[in-house]
C-alpha positions as CSV (number, residue, x, y, z in Angstrom):
1,M,33.9,116.0,105.8
2,N,33.8,119.3,102.7
3,A,31.3,118.9,100.3
4,L,33.4,117.5,97.2
5,E,34.7,114.2,100.4
6,Q,31.5,113.8,100.5
7,E,30.4,113.7,96.6
8,L,33.5,111.2,96.2
9,A,32.8,109.4,99.1
10,T,29.4,109.3,97.1
11,L,30.7,108.4,94.0
12,I,33.2,105.8,96.1
13,V,30.4,103.6,98.0
14,S,27.5,103.6,95.2
15,E,29.8,102.5,92.6
16,L,31.6,99.7,93.8
17,N,29.0,98.8,95.5
18,L,30.4,98.9,98.8
19,E,26.4,97.7,100.9
20,D,28.0,97.6,104.6
21,T,29.4,101.5,104.3
22,Q,27.2,103.8,104.5
23,P,29.2,108.0,103.3
24,E,28.4,109.1,105.6
25,T,30.6,106.8,107.9
26,L,33.5,108.1,105.8
27,S,36.3,111.0,106.6
28,P,39.2,112.7,105.4
29,D,41.3,110.4,107.0
30,T,39.2,107.1,105.8
31,A,41.9,105.0,104.5
32,L,40.9,103.5,100.7
33,Y,43.5,100.7,100.3
34,G,44.4,98.0,103.3
35,E,42.2,98.9,106.6
36,G,39.2,101.4,105.7
37,L,37.8,100.5,102.1
38,G,40.0,98.0,102.1
39,L,40.0,97.9,98.0
40,D,42.4,96.5,95.9
41,S,43.7,97.8,92.9
42,I,41.3,97.2,90.1
43,D,38.6,99.4,92.6
44,I,41.1,101.9,92.7
45,L,41.2,101.7,88.6
46,E,37.7,102.0,88.4
47,I,37.7,105.3,91.0
48,A,40.2,106.5,88.1
49,L,38.1,106.0,85.7
50,L,35.3,108.0,87.9
51,I,37.4,110.1,88.4
52,S,37.8,110.8,84.2
53,K,34.7,111.1,84.1
54,K,33.7,112.4,86.4
55,Y,36.0,115.4,86.4
56,G,38.0,115.6,83.4
57,F,41.0,114.6,84.6
58,Q,43.1,111.3,83.5
59,L,45.0,110.0,87.0
60,R,48.0,107.8,85.3
61,S,48.4,103.8,86.0
62,D,52.5,105.4,86.0
63,H,51.5,108.7,88.0
64,P,55.0,108.1,90.5
65,D,52.1,110.1,93.5
66,N,49.8,107.4,92.9
67,Q,50.4,105.7,96.6
68,K,49.3,109.0,98.3
69,I,46.9,110.3,96.1
70,F,45.3,107.0,97.2
71,A,46.2,107.2,99.6
72,T,43.4,108.5,101.6
73,L,39.6,109.9,101.3
74,G,41.1,113.2,101.3
75,A,44.4,112.8,99.5
76,L,42.1,112.2,97.0
77,A,39.7,115.0,97.2
78,T,42.2,118.1,97.3
79,Y,44.4,116.2,94.0
80,V,41.3,116.1,92.6
81,A,40.0,119.4,93.4
82,A,43.6,120.3,92.1
83,H,43.1,119.3,88.7
84,R,39.8,118.8,87.7
85,T,38.0,120.6,84.5
86,K,34.7,119.6,84.8
């Protein structure tokens, strides 16, 4: 994993209190929904808020590409890297 993927993995695990998951066990291909981390829509909203505070841009709930953006840890990291202002 690259540095941003590792940073996001750590942020997600710690902020969502995923006690059974260690950030270093995740990979860029780790699915955020369903199998993988098994996050739900409320968890994704929490991640979007965290990202807006930490990286300086908003992830909107009505964005047409949300399914792709939040598909995997790697997809999320790619999107953050392209849009971050901090």
